[in-house]
C-alpha positions as CSV (number, residue, x, y, z in Angstrom):
1,M,11.0,94.7,-12.7
2,N,9.7,92.5,-15.4
3,D,13.0,91.9,-16.6
4,R,14.0,90.5,-12.8
5,H,10.6,88.8,-12.8
6,E,11.5,87.5,-16.0
7,R,15.2,86.6,-15.0
8,G,14.0,84.7,-11.7
9,A,11.4,82.9,-13.1
10,L,11.4,79.2,-13.0
11,E,11.8,77.0,-16.2
12,P,10.2,73.7,-16.4
13,K,12.7,71.0,-16.3
14,V,12.3,67.6,-18.9
15,F,13.0,64.3,-17.1
16,E,13.9,61.2,-19.1
17,A,12.6,58.4,-17.4
18,E,10.5,55.1,-17.4
19,I,7.2,53.8,-15.7
20,V,8.6,51.1,-13.5
21,T,6.2,48.7,-12.0
22,D,6.1,45.8,-9.5
23,E,6.9,43.0,-12.7
24,E,10.2,43.4,-14.1
25,P,10.5,43.2,-18.2
26,G,9.8,40.3,-19.3
27,S,8.7,38.3,-16.4
28,G,5.1,38.2,-17.6
29,P,3.2,35.3,-18.3
30,R,3.7,35.3,-21.8
31,S,7.5,35.9,-21.2
32,A,7.9,33.0,-18.8
33,L,5.9,30.7,-21.3
34,A,8.0,32.2,-24.1
35,K,11.1,31.3,-22.2
36,W,10.5,28.2,-21.4
37,W,9.3,27.2,-24.8
38,G,12.9,28.3,-26.4
39,A,14.6,26.4,-23.5
40,P,17.1,24.0,-24.7
41,G,15.4,21.3,-22.4
42,T,12.2,21.7,-24.6
43,A,13.9,20.8,-28.0
44,H,11.9,17.3,-28.0
45,V,8.9,19.0,-27.0
46,R,9.3,21.7,-29.9
47,A,10.2,19.1,-32.9
48,V,7.3,16.8,-32.0
49,A,4.7,19.6,-32.0
50,A,6.2,20.4,-35.1
51,Y,6.2,17.2,-37.1
52,R,2.6,16.3,-35.0
53,F,1.2,19.9,-36.6
54,R,2.6,18.9,-40.0
55,K,1.1,15.4,-40.0
56,L,-2.3,16.2,-38.5
57,P,-4.3,15.7,-41.4
58,R,-3.3,11.8,-41.5
59,D,-3.6,11.8,-37.8
60,L,-7.0,12.3,-38.0
61,L,-7.7,9.9,-40.4
62,R,-5.6,7.3,-38.6
63,L,-7.3,8.2,-34.8
64,A,-10.7,8.1,-36.9
65,W,-9.9,4.6,-37.9
66,F,-9.3,3.7,-34.7
67,V,-12.6,4.8,-33.5
68,L,-14.2,2.7,-36.1
69,R,-11.9,-0.7,-35.6
70,G,-12.6,-0.3,-32.1
71,H,-16.5,-0.3,-32.4
72,G,-16.0,-3.1,-35.1
73,R,-14.3,-5.3,-32.4
74,W,-16.6,-4.2,-29.7
75,M,-19.3,-6.0,-32.0
76,A,-17.0,-8.9,-32.3
77,K,-16.3,-9.3,-28.6
78,A,-20.1,-8.7,-28.3
79,W,-21.5,-11.7,-30.9
80,T,-18.8,-14.0,-29.4
81,W,-20.2,-13.4,-25.8
82,A,-23.9,-14.0,-27.3
83,T,-23.1,-17.0,-29.3
84,Y,-20.9,-18.3,-27.0
85,G,-18.2,-18.4,-29.9
86,D,-15.3,-19.4,-27.8
87,L,-16.5,-22.4,-26.3
88,R,-18.1,-23.0,-30.0
89,A,-15.0,-23.3,-32.1
90,D,-13.8,-25.5,-29.4
91,A,-16.9,-27.8,-30.0
92,R,-16.0,-27.7,-33.7
93,A,-12.1,-28.6,-33.1
94,A,-13.0,-31.3,-30.9
95,R,-15.1,-32.5,-34.4
96,V,-12.7,-32.1,-36.7
97,A,-10.3,-33.9,-34.4
98,G,-12.6,-36.4,-34.1
99,D,-12.1,-36.1,-30.1
100,S,-16.1,-36.8,-29.2
101,E,-15.5,-37.0,-25.5
102,A,-13.9,-33.3,-26.1
103,R,-17.0,-32.6,-28.1
104,R,-19.4,-33.7,-25.6
105,Q,-17.3,-31.4,-22.6
106,A,-17.6,-28.3,-24.9
107,Q,-21.4,-28.7,-25.4
108,E,-22.3,-29.2,-22.2
109,L,-20.3,-26.0,-21.2
110,I,-22.4,-24.2,-23.6
111,R,-25.3,-25.3,-22.3
112,A,-24.1,-24.8,-18.3
113,D,-23.1,-21.7,-19.4
114,S,-26.3,-20.6,-21.0
115,K,-28.5,-21.8,-17.7
116,A,-25.6,-19.9,-15.4
117,R,-26.4,-16.8,-17.7
118,W,-30.0,-16.4,-17.5
119,G,-30.1,-17.7,-14.1
120,R,-27.9,-14.5,-13.3
121,L,-30.3,-12.4,-15.5
122,A,-33.6,-13.7,-13.6
123,I,-32.1,-13.1,-9.9
124,V,-31.2,-9.4,-11.3
125,L,-34.1,-8.9,-12.6
126,H,-35.8,-10.4,-9.2
127,R,-34.1,-7.8,-7.3
128,C,-34.9,-5.0,-9.5
129,A,-38.9,-5.8,-9.3
130,V,-38.0,-6.2,-5.4
131,L,-36.6,-2.7,-4.8
132,A,-39.2,-1.2,-7.2
133,A,-41.8,-2.8,-4.6
134,I,-40.7,-1.4,-2.0
135,V,-39.1,2.0,-3.1
136,A,-41.9,2.9,-5.7
137,P,-45.1,3.2,-2.6
138,V,-42.6,5.1,-0.3
139,G,-41.5,7.5,-3.0
140,L,-45.1,8.0,-4.1
141,L,-46.2,8.4,-0.2
142,L,-43.2,11.3,-0.3
143,W,-44.4,13.1,-3.6
144,C,-48.0,13.2,-2.3
145,V,-47.1,14.6,1.3
146,D,-44.8,17.2,-0.3
147,S,-47.6,17.9,-2.4
148,W,-50.0,18.6,0.1
149,M,-47.8,19.9,2.7
150,A,-45.6,23.1,3.0
151,R,-42.7,22.0,4.4
152,E,-42.9,24.5,7.6
153,D,-45.6,22.3,8.7
154,M,-43.7,19.1,8.5
155,W,-41.7,17.2,11.1
156,P,-38.1,18.9,11.0
157,W,-37.2,15.3,10.1
158,L,-39.3,14.7,7.6
159,A,-38.6,18.5,6.0
160,Q,-35.0,17.7,6.0
161,L,-35.2,14.6,4.4
162,L,-37.1,15.9,1.2
163,N,-34.4,18.5,1.1
164,L,-31.8,16.0,0.9
165,I,-33.8,14.1,-1.6
166,G,-34.0,17.4,-3.6
167,T,-30.9,18.5,-3.6
168,G,-29.4,14.9,-4.9
169,W,-32.0,15.3,-7.4
170,E,-30.6,18.5,-8.9
171,V,-26.8,17.0,-8.8
172,A,-28.2,14.2,-10.4
173,K,-29.6,16.4,-13.7
174,T,-26.3,18.2,-13.3
175,A,-24.5,15.2,-13.6
176,A,-26.7,13.7,-16.5
177,S,-26.2,17.0,-18.3
178,A,-22.2,16.9,-18.1
179,L,-22.5,13.3,-19.0
180,L,-24.1,14.0,-22.3
181,L,-21.4,16.6,-23.1
182,V,-18.2,14.1,-22.1
183,G,-19.9,11.0,-22.6
184,P,-19.4,11.0,-26.2
185,V,-16.2,12.1,-26.0
186,V,-15.3,9.5,-23.5
187,W,-17.2,7.0,-25.7
188,I,-15.0,7.7,-28.7
189,V,-11.6,7.4,-26.5
190,A,-12.4,4.2,-25.5
191,A,-13.1,3.4,-29.0
192,A,-10.2,4.5,-30.6
193,W,-8.1,2.9,-27.8
194,E,-9.7,-0.3,-28.3
195,G,-9.1,0.2,-32.1
196,R,-5.7,1.1,-31.4
197,D,-2.7,-1.2,-32.9
198,K,-1.9,-3.6,-30.8
199,E,1.9,-3.3,-31.0
200,P,3.2,-1.2,-28.3
201,G,4.9,2.1,-29.0
202,A,3.6,4.7,-30.1
203,S,6.1,6.0,-32.6
204,W,3.2,7.9,-34.8
205,L,2.9,10.4,-32.2
206,S,6.9,10.9,-31.5
207,R,9.7,11.4,-33.6
208,P,13.2,12.0,-32.2
209,D,14.5,15.6,-31.8
210,R,18.1,14.7,-34.0
211,D,18.5,15.0,-37.8
212,D,19.3,11.4,-38.2
213,A,15.6,10.2,-38.1
214,D,16.6,6.5,-39.2
215,S,18.5,5.7,-35.9
216,W,15.5,6.1,-34.2
217,I,14.0,2.8,-32.6
218,D,10.6,2.0,-30.5
219,E,8.9,-0.9,-29.1
220,R,6.5,-1.2,-32.1
221,M,9.6,-2.0,-34.2
222,V,11.2,-4.1,-31.8
223,S,8.0,-6.0,-31.3
224,K,8.0,-6.2,-35.4
225,A,11.5,-7.3,-36.0
226,L,10.9,-10.3,-33.3
227,G,7.9,-11.2,-34.4
228,H,9.6,-12.1,-38.2
229,L,12.6,-14.0,-36.9
230,G,10.6,-17.5,-37.2
231,I,10.7,-18.6,-33.5
232,A,7.8,-20.8,-33.4
233,P,6.4,-19.9,-29.7
234,L,6.9,-15.7,-30.7
235,N,4.9,-16.5,-33.8
236,S,2.3,-18.0,-32.3
237,F,2.4,-15.2,-29.5
238,F,2.1,-12.6,-32.0
239,K,-0.9,-14.8,-33.9
240,N,-3.2,-14.7,-30.7
241,G,-2.9,-11.2,-30.2
242,G,-0.3,-10.9,-27.3
243,E,1.4,-8.0,-26.7
244,L,5.7,-8.4,-25.6
245,L,5.9,-6.8,-21.4
246,Y,8.6,-3.9,-22.1
247,S,10.1,-3.8,-18.5
248,I,12.5,-1.1,-19.7
249,P,11.3,0.6,-22.6
250,A,13.2,2.0,-25.3
251,R,15.3,5.0,-24.5
252,R,18.8,6.5,-25.9
253,D,21.6,4.7,-24.2
254,G,25.0,6.4,-25.2
255,N,24.9,6.2,-29.0
256,G,22.0,3.9,-29.7
257,T,19.3,2.4,-27.9
258,F,18.7,0.0,-25.2
259,V,15.5,-2.2,-24.4
260,Q,14.7,-5.0,-22.2
261,V,12.0,-7.4,-23.1
262,R,10.4,-10.2,-21.7
263,L,9.7,-12.7,-24.0
264,P,6.6,-15.1,-23.9
265,L,6.9,-18.6,-22.5
266,G,9.0,-20.6,-24.5
267,T,10.8,-18.1,-25.8
268,T,14.6,-17.8,-24.6
269,A,16.9,-14.5,-25.4
270,D,19.5,-17.3,-26.9
271,M,16.6,-18.1,-29.2
272,V,16.7,-14.4,-30.1
273,A,20.9,-13.8,-30.2
274,D,20.8,-17.4,-32.8
275,R,18.9,-15.1,-35.0
276,R,21.1,-12.0,-34.7
277,D,21.6,-11.2,-38.6
278,K,17.5,-11.5,-39.3
279,L,17.2,-9.4,-36.3
280,A,19.5,-6.6,-37.6
281,A,17.9,-6.9,-41.1
282,N,14.5,-6.4,-39.7
283,L,15.4,-3.5,-38.0
284,G,17.5,-2.0,-40.6
285,R,21.1,-2.5,-38.9
286,A,24.1,-3.7,-39.8
287,K,24.7,-7.2,-37.6
288,L,27.8,-5.3,-35.8
289,E,25.2,-2.6,-34.6
290,T,22.4,-5.0,-32.9
291,W,23.1,-6.8,-29.9
292,P,20.7,-8.6,-28.4
293,T,22.0,-10.8,-25.0
294,E,20.5,-12.1,-22.1
295,G,19.8,-10.2,-19.4
296,D,18.9,-11.0,-15.7
297,E,17.1,-14.6,-16.6
298,A,16.9,-16.9,-19.7
299,G,13.3,-15.1,-20.5
300,V,14.4,-11.7,-20.6
301,L,15.9,-9.7,-23.5
302,D,18.5,-7.0,-23.5
303,L,18.7,-5.2,-26.7
304,W,21.3,-2.5,-27.4
305,V,20.8,-1.0,-31.1
306,A,23.8,1.3,-32.5
307,D,22.8,4.6,-34.4
308,K,23.5,3.9,-37.8
309,G,27.1,4.5,-38.6
310,A,27.7,5.1,-34.9
311,L,30.4,2.5,-34.8
312,A,32.5,3.2,-37.9
313,G,35.8,5.1,-37.5
314,G,38.1,4.5,-34.8
315,A,38.0,5.6,-31.0
316,G,40.4,8.2,-31.7
317,E,43.6,9.5,-30.2
318,W,44.9,8.0,-26.8
319,P,44.5,10.6,-24.5
320,L,47.6,10.2,-22.7
321,Q,49.2,9.9,-25.9
322,H,50.9,13.7,-25.9
323,G,51.3,14.4,-21.8
324,G,50.4,13.1,-18.4
325,Q,50.8,10.8,-16.0
326,L,48.8,7.7,-14.5
327,D,47.8,6.7,-11.6
328,V,46.9,2.5,-11.9
329,F,44.9,2.1,-9.3
330,D,42.8,4.2,-11.5
331,G,42.8,2.0,-14.4
332,V,44.2,2.7,-18.3
333,P,42.2,4.3,-20.7
334,F,41.5,1.6,-22.9
335,G,38.8,2.6,-25.2
336,L,35.5,3.9,-26.4
337,T,32.5,1.4,-25.5
338,Q,29.6,1.5,-28.2
339,R,27.7,4.1,-26.2
340,G,30.6,6.0,-27.1
341,V,31.9,6.4,-23.3
342,V,35.8,6.0,-22.4
343,V,36.6,3.0,-20.8
344,N,39.0,3.1,-18.3
345,A,40.5,-0.6,-17.7
346,P,41.1,-2.0,-14.4
347,L,44.7,-3.3,-13.7
348,I,44.8,-3.5,-10.3
349,E,43.1,-6.4,-8.5
350,A,42.4,-7.5,-12.6
351,N,43.9,-10.1,-14.8
352,W,43.5,-10.3,-18.5
353,L,43.3,-12.8,-21.3
354,I,43.6,-10.8,-24.7
355,G,43.5,-12.8,-28.0
356,G,41.8,-12.5,-31.5
357,R,42.8,-13.3,-35.1
358,P,46.3,-12.2,-36.0
359,G,46.4,-8.7,-37.1
360,Q,43.2,-7.9,-35.5
361,G,44.7,-5.4,-32.6
362,K,45.7,-7.8,-30.1
363,S,48.9,-6.4,-29.3
364,A,48.1,-3.1,-29.7
365,A,45.7,-3.5,-26.8
366,L,48.2,-5.0,-25.0
367,R,50.9,-2.5,-25.5
368,T,47.9,-0.1,-24.7
369,L,47.6,-1.4,-21.4
370,L,51.4,-1.5,-20.5
371,L,52.1,2.4,-21.7
372,G,49.6,3.3,-19.1
373,A,51.1,1.3,-16.5
374,A,54.7,2.8,-17.8
375,L,53.2,6.2,-17.1
376,D,52.7,5.0,-13.1
377,P,56.2,5.8,-11.7
378,T,55.6,2.9,-8.8
379,A,54.7,0.3,-11.2
380,E,56.9,-2.4,-12.4
381,L,57.0,-3.8,-15.7
382,W,58.0,-7.5,-16.8
383,I,57.4,-8.2,-20.2
384,F,57.7,-11.8,-22.2
385,V,57.4,-11.9,-25.9
386,M,57.3,-15.5,-27.1
387,G,58.1,-14.8,-30.7
388,E,59.8,-12.7,-33.1
389,S,58.2,-9.9,-33.0
390,P,59.3,-6.2,-32.1
391,D,56.2,-4.8,-30.9
392,F,56.9,-4.2,-27.3
393,D,60.9,-3.2,-28.3
394,P,60.3,0.1,-27.0
395,F,59.6,-0.5,-23.3
396,D,63.1,-2.7,-22.9
397,P,64.4,0.5,-21.1
398,R,60.9,0.7,-18.9
399,A,61.1,-3.2,-17.9
400,T,62.6,-4.5,-15.5
401,R,62.7,-7.5,-17.6
402,Y,62.4,-8.0,-21.0
403,R,62.8,-11.3,-23.0
404,M,61.8,-12.0,-27.1
405,G,62.1,-14.8,-28.9
406,M,60.9,-18.2,-29.9
407,D,64.0,-20.6,-28.6
408,D,63.5,-22.4,-25.0
409,A,65.8,-19.9,-23.2
410,V,62.9,-17.2,-23.3
411,A,60.2,-20.4,-22.3
412,E,62.6,-20.6,-19.3
413,A,62.9,-17.1,-18.3
414,A,58.8,-16.8,-18.4
415,V,58.5,-19.6,-16.3
416,A,61.2,-18.6,-13.9
417,A,59.6,-15.4,-13.8
418,L,56.2,-16.8,-12.8
419,E,57.8,-18.6,-10.4
420,D,59.4,-15.5,-8.6
421,L,56.0,-14.0,-9.1
422,S,54.1,-16.7,-7.0
423,T,57.4,-16.6,-4.2
424,E,56.9,-12.8,-4.5
425,M,53.3,-13.1,-3.3
426,E,54.0,-15.2,-0.4
427,R,56.6,-12.5,0.6
428,R,53.5,-9.6,0.2
429,G,51.2,-11.5,1.8
430,K,53.8,-11.9,5.1
431,V,54.3,-7.7,4.8
432,L,50.7,-7.5,4.5
433,G,49.9,-9.6,7.7
434,E,52.6,-7.0,9.7
435,Q,50.8,-4.1,8.5
436,P,48.5,-2.3,11.1
437,G,45.3,-3.4,11.0
438,R,46.0,-6.2,9.0
439,P,44.9,-4.7,5.3
440,P,43.3,-7.6,3.0
441,K,45.0,-6.3,0.0
442,V,47.4,-3.7,-1.6
443,S,46.5,0.1,-1.5
444,R,47.8,3.3,-2.9
445,K,48.9,4.2,0.5
446,L,51.0,0.8,1.0
447,A,52.2,0.6,-2.8
448,D,53.6,4.4,-1.9
449,K,55.2,3.2,1.3
450,A,59.0,3.0,1.2
451,G,60.5,-0.1,2.1
452,L,57.8,-2.6,1.9
453,G,57.8,-3.5,-1.8
454,L,54.2,-3.7,-2.5
455,H,54.4,-1.3,-5.7
456,P,52.0,-2.7,-8.1
457,L,53.9,-5.4,-10.3
458,V,52.8,-5.8,-14.1
459,C,54.2,-9.1,-16.3
460,A,52.7,-9.3,-19.5
461,I,53.4,-12.3,-22.0
462,D,52.4,-12.4,-25.3
463,E,51.8,-15.1,-27.5
464,C,51.2,-17.0,-24.2
465,H,49.8,-20.2,-25.9
466,E,53.2,-21.0,-27.1
467,L,54.3,-21.0,-23.4
468,F,51.4,-23.3,-22.1
469,Q,52.2,-25.4,-25.4
470,H,55.9,-25.7,-24.5
471,P,56.4,-29.4,-24.6
472,K,59.1,-29.1,-21.1
473,F,58.1,-25.6,-19.4
474,G,54.1,-25.6,-20.4
475,K,52.9,-27.7,-17.7
476,R,54.4,-25.8,-14.9
477,A,53.7,-22.3,-17.0
478,A,50.0,-23.1,-16.9
479,E,50.2,-24.2,-13.2
480,L,52.0,-21.0,-12.3
481,A,49.6,-18.5,-14.1
482,V,46.4,-19.9,-12.5
483,R,48.2,-19.7,-9.3
484,V,49.0,-16.1,-9.7
485,I,45.8,-15.3,-11.2
486,K,44.0,-16.5,-8.4
487,R,46.2,-14.9,-5.9
488,G,48.5,-12.3,-7.1
489,R,45.3,-9.5,-7.6
490,K,45.2,-9.2,-3.4
491,Y,49.1,-8.4,-3.4
492,G,49.3,-5.7,-6.3
493,I,50.2,-8.4,-8.9
494,V,49.0,-8.1,-12.4
495,L,49.0,-10.7,-15.3
496,L,48.4,-9.8,-18.7
497,L,48.1,-12.6,-21.2
498,A,48.0,-12.4,-25.4
499,T,47.2,-15.1,-27.4
500,Q,46.3,-15.6,-31.3
501,S,45.5,-19.3,-30.5
502,P,42.6,-19.1,-28.3
503,T,41.8,-22.7,-28.3
504,K,41.1,-25.3,-25.6
505,D,44.3,-26.7,-25.9
506,S,46.7,-23.7,-26.3
507,I,44.8,-22.2,-23.2
508,P,44.1,-23.6,-20.2
509,R,40.4,-23.7,-19.0
510,E,41.3,-22.8,-15.7
511,V,42.9,-19.5,-17.1
512,T,40.1,-18.8,-18.8
513,R,37.5,-19.2,-15.9
514,N,39.7,-17.6,-13.5
515,V,40.9,-14.2,-15.3
516,S,38.5,-10.9,-14.4
517,C,38.8,-9.4,-18.0
518,G,38.2,-11.1,-20.8
519,V,39.1,-9.1,-24.5
520,A,38.1,-10.9,-27.9
521,F,38.7,-9.4,-30.9
522,S,37.6,-11.1,-34.5
523,V,37.7,-14.9,-33.6
524,A,36.9,-18.0,-36.1
525,D,34.5,-19.9,-34.1
526,Q,32.6,-20.4,-31.1
527,I,35.3,-22.5,-28.9
528,A,37.7,-19.6,-29.5
529,N,35.1,-17.0,-28.4
530,D,34.1,-18.8,-25.2
531,G,38.0,-19.5,-24.6
532,L,38.6,-15.6,-24.5
533,L,35.5,-14.4,-23.0
534,G,34.2,-17.4,-20.5
535,A,32.3,-20.4,-21.0
536,G,28.4,-19.7,-22.2
537,K,29.1,-16.4,-23.6
538,Y,28.9,-17.5,-27.4
539,R,25.0,-18.6,-26.4
540,A,24.3,-15.7,-24.4
541,G,24.9,-13.9,-27.4
542,I,28.1,-11.8,-26.9
543,R,29.9,-13.3,-29.4
544,A,33.3,-11.7,-31.3
545,T,32.8,-13.8,-34.2
546,D,30.4,-11.2,-35.7
547,L,33.4,-9.0,-35.6
548,R,34.8,-8.9,-39.5
549,M,38.3,-9.4,-40.3
550,K,40.1,-5.7,-41.3
551,T,36.7,-3.8,-41.3
552,D,36.2,-4.1,-37.3
553,R,40.3,-4.3,-36.8
554,G,40.8,-2.8,-33.4
555,T,37.2,-3.4,-32.2
556,C,36.7,-6.0,-29.8
557,V,34.0,-7.6,-27.7
558,A,35.1,-7.4,-23.8
559,V,34.1,-9.1,-20.5
560,G,34.9,-8.0,-17.0
561,V,36.3,-4.5,-17.9
562,T,33.1,-2.7,-16.7
563,D,29.8,-3.5,-14.8
564,A,27.8,-4.6,-17.9
565,A,27.6,-8.0,-18.9
566,F,29.8,-7.0,-21.8
567,E,31.2,-3.8,-24.1
568,L,32.0,-3.8,-27.6
569,I,34.9,-1.8,-27.2
570,R,36.8,0.8,-30.3
571,T,40.6,0.3,-28.7
572,F,42.9,3.7,-28.7
573,Y,45.4,2.7,-30.7
574,V,49.1,4.2,-30.4
575,P,50.8,3.7,-33.6
576,F,54.1,1.7,-33.9
577,E,55.0,0.5,-37.6
578,D,57.7,1.1,-40.0
579,E,57.6,4.9,-40.2
580,V,55.4,6.1,-37.2
581,D,56.3,5.0,-33.7
582,M,54.2,6.6,-31.4
583,V,55.4,4.8,-28.8
584,T,58.8,5.3,-28.0
585,P,57.8,9.3,-26.8
586,V,55.7,8.0,-24.4
587,I,58.4,5.7,-23.0
588,H,60.7,8.2,-23.4
589,R,57.8,10.5,-21.2
590,A,57.5,7.6,-18.4
591,L,61.2,7.0,-17.9
592,A,61.2,10.9,-17.3
593,I,58.6,10.5,-14.6
594,V,60.3,7.8,-13.0
595,R,63.3,10.0,-12.9
596,E,61.3,12.9,-11.1
597,H,60.3,10.6,-8.6
598,G,63.5,9.6,-7.8
599,R,63.3,6.2,-8.5
600,E,65.4,3.8,-11.2
601,I,65.1,1.0,-13.5
602,T,67.5,-1.9,-12.7
603,A,67.2,-5.4,-14.0
604,R,65.6,-7.3,-11.0
605,P,67.6,-10.6,-10.7
606,A,65.5,-13.9,-10.2
607,I,64.2,-14.6,-6.6
608,E,66.4,-17.7,-5.7
609,A,64.5,-20.3,-4.4
610,V,65.1,-22.7,-1.6
611,P,67.0,-26.1,-3.4
612,V,65.2,-29.1,-3.7
613,D,66.8,-32.0,-1.4
614,H,65.9,-34.9,-4.2
615,L,67.8,-37.6,-2.0
616,A,65.7,-36.5,1.0
617,D,62.7,-36.4,-0.9
618,V,63.3,-39.9,-2.2
619,A,63.7,-41.5,1.2
620,T,60.4,-39.6,2.7
621,V,58.7,-41.2,-0.1
622,M,60.1,-44.5,0.6
623,R,57.5,-44.7,3.6
624,S,59.8,-47.1,5.7
625,E,59.6,-49.9,2.7
626,R,62.3,-52.3,1.9
627,R,62.1,-52.0,-1.6
628,V,59.5,-50.0,-3.8
629,P,59.3,-49.8,-7.6
630,T,60.9,-46.5,-9.5
631,R,57.3,-46.2,-11.1
632,V,55.7,-46.1,-7.4
633,V,58.6,-43.8,-6.1
634,L,58.5,-41.3,-9.5
635,A,54.5,-40.9,-8.7
636,R,55.0,-40.6,-5.0
637,L,57.7,-37.9,-5.7
638,A,54.9,-36.1,-7.9
639,E,52.5,-36.2,-5.3
640,H,54.8,-35.1,-2.7
641,N,56.1,-32.0,-4.7
642,P,54.2,-31.8,-7.8
643,A,56.2,-28.2,-9.0
644,E,59.3,-29.9,-9.1
645,Y,58.5,-33.8,-10.1
646,E,55.6,-33.5,-12.0
647,G,57.3,-33.9,-15.2
648,W,60.1,-36.5,-14.3
649,T,61.0,-39.9,-15.9
650,F,63.0,-42.9,-15.0
651,S,65.8,-41.2,-16.4
652,D,65.4,-38.3,-14.5
653,L,65.3,-40.5,-11.1
654,K,68.4,-42.4,-12.6
655,A,70.7,-39.9,-13.1
656,T,70.2,-37.9,-9.5
657,L,70.4,-41.2,-7.8
658,A,73.8,-42.1,-9.8
659,Q,75.1,-38.5,-8.2
660,H,75.0,-39.9,-4.7
661,G,76.5,-43.2,-5.8
662,F,73.6,-45.6,-6.2
663,G,70.9,-46.1,-8.7
664,P,67.6,-48.3,-9.2
665,R,68.2,-52.5,-8.9
666,K,66.3,-55.5,-10.5
667,S,64.2,-57.6,-8.3
668,G,61.6,-59.5,-9.4
669,G,61.9,-58.4,-13.0
670,V,60.9,-55.0,-11.9
671,Q,63.3,-52.0,-11.2
672,V,63.4,-51.1,-7.9
673,I,65.0,-48.8,-5.2
674,R,66.4,-49.8,-2.1
675,A,65.9,-48.6,1.4
676,E,69.4,-49.5,2.5
677,D,71.0,-47.6,-0.6
678,V,69.3,-44.7,0.2
679,G,70.4,-44.9,3.8
680,E,73.9,-45.4,3.0
681,A,73.9,-42.3,0.9
682,L,72.4,-40.6,3.4
683,S,75.2,-41.6,6.1
684,R,77.9,-41.0,3.6
685,R,76.6,-37.1,2.8
686,G,76.6,-36.8,6.9
687,G,79.4,-37.6,7.3
688,S,81.0,-35.7,4.6
689,E,79.5,-32.8,5.7
């Protein structure tokens, strides 16, 4: 029986478990605080807290000095107020200057102010006496009533009044007690605030959360740097205790710091930009790392300061070097801005003027843009190199027009291309007008639509100054280039110009005024700078003259490439040298992409223009006159059709008329064209037809 009982007895079991509460592990207040403190977003807070803890003794001494200096400033202000120090200073200055009238006015102002001050004091004392005369008897009466009578025996309104007065008195005593505790703290804080450094910024209370502490820039440092530029209005402003207004405080901006300052009266951003080298030295930066420019107004300074060494080195490998294709409507990877952001250079609806001294990256930048366009299977490339340079030879199989050389034939071909672009603009304008909704410009959808011929057309002219300065074709080339730049952007036509001679004589002013994107590598002077970037850019502080030969090779100053006023761009470099050719593989890939899309690269013939009828034009400009001097005929022809007759001479006119069996005759000592000769020539030609 006992055995059965022992066999049937329940044995206790042990369960492994833990007590579960409503709170999950790690969800308490301490855990939440620990998570917040360790979060990546609080790295700056942790860095500042650690730095301030290490500097706590120094900070306490600094704050104590601020309190002492604040009391000193209060005493100085009180003494000045009590003794009319500012007015007496005016009187002394007038006496030193020998201006008796100004001295007399200052002394009268002191007497008038003293009289007014004592008058105000008398009024205050009088009002206090009147108030005491009214309040004191009433208060004494209420105190007596409250002392002699119980509140239950009083009229209800009187009891309520006394209760209200008692409550107010208790509140006043409590407030006074709190004020005795808080008042000294407020007093010390106010004294420290009064005694603080009068320059903006609080770098002594903060520290960057990065290892490169030398790159730290704040408002205090900027104010000190501006105060030591030697600009008279700024010097006077700081001497009189002025504080600069920072409309945008110092903030991280890419690989540097940006700040916007409202300059004091008499100071402009141009004045600061003219002392850029001194400003850079004051901030502990290289000149290339400091960019003061004009903001929205002449008195607003936009200042961007790069971190130390951030602009050293190139932009790295071109993103499309080893793979991928491109849509020119989205732009071409061109380089890195000073902030370290990749620039997608716009091509559609843009025209480019690229320039700089020889060997600084001008042709390489143009080549990068063309490589991007080549990777768009819908884009057509025309390339003209006005010199003996193989920089663009790999593009020959991808371009429908490619000419290179220094002879007149290349210049003539380039002018013919510009003529064809002008004619193509007219055709595309008509095609756009026939589309549903009459779209104002070529879009990606229209460019892909078969049969319209609205695909992107990119024409590049390297060393364009040789074309614009050509004795025979230069003037016409300039006129056509300006026409294409002004109107071609709507029709998917892009003109890219590159030059190493950006002067007012080599680059037409209208070209500089109308191009969307100006790119300047290292240039020699202000004329070249504004010839590429636009008038007034040098004065506004946008200066490629500060780029150093060889050292800053591949770095350019660009306007119009982004929405910013300017960009300092380290351009991508696709090597094309004696032993390294990374351009040709990209062209081979571009040709493969074109074939994949079922397209072919075929040389485009020149667009035939309607021939000009010279004899009919001469008859038109005769204006029914019997005899017209040849010089007048030439002038009228140039006015009638500038594109055809602008460069005509007497010899050209004589040769043309000789083809029709007559020529100029002398009348009254002057060579003239006779109306009857022109009429007979027209009759003979009409009869032969």
